[in-house]
C-alpha positions, 0 to 999 in steps of 0.5 A: 338393296331391298328394304328388308336388307336396309332395315336389317343393316340399320338394326345391326348398325344400331347394335354396334353403335350401342355396343360397350365393346365398340365404345371401348374399342373406339376410346382405346384406339383414340387414346393410343393414337393421341399417345403416339402423337404426344410421344412423336418427335415434333419434327416428324410432321408426316407421322403427326399429321397421319395420327391427327387425321386418324383421330379426326376420322374416328367420329366418321365411323360413328356418323356412318353407323348413324346414317345406316340406322336412320336409313334402316328406320321403317317408314310408310313407303317401306311398309307399302313396298313390303306389302307388295312383297308379302302379298306375292 
């Protein structure tokens, strides 16, 4: 993947992470998962474990978006490599 694509994806990841719709979707999903966990039978260990895992994975989505944002920030080496492309 070239630097322009990395920068574009970083910006898009930032837009998603800052989106009110994304924040609401994550909050709603977490609430739904927790509600399902609360009403699940205590003996249903498999379902409860799956719901717990799903709740714990939600922050990973945000983490990966933040990683894409950091990778997409323009740094001096990107500028230098892009200069070569622009000169052609």
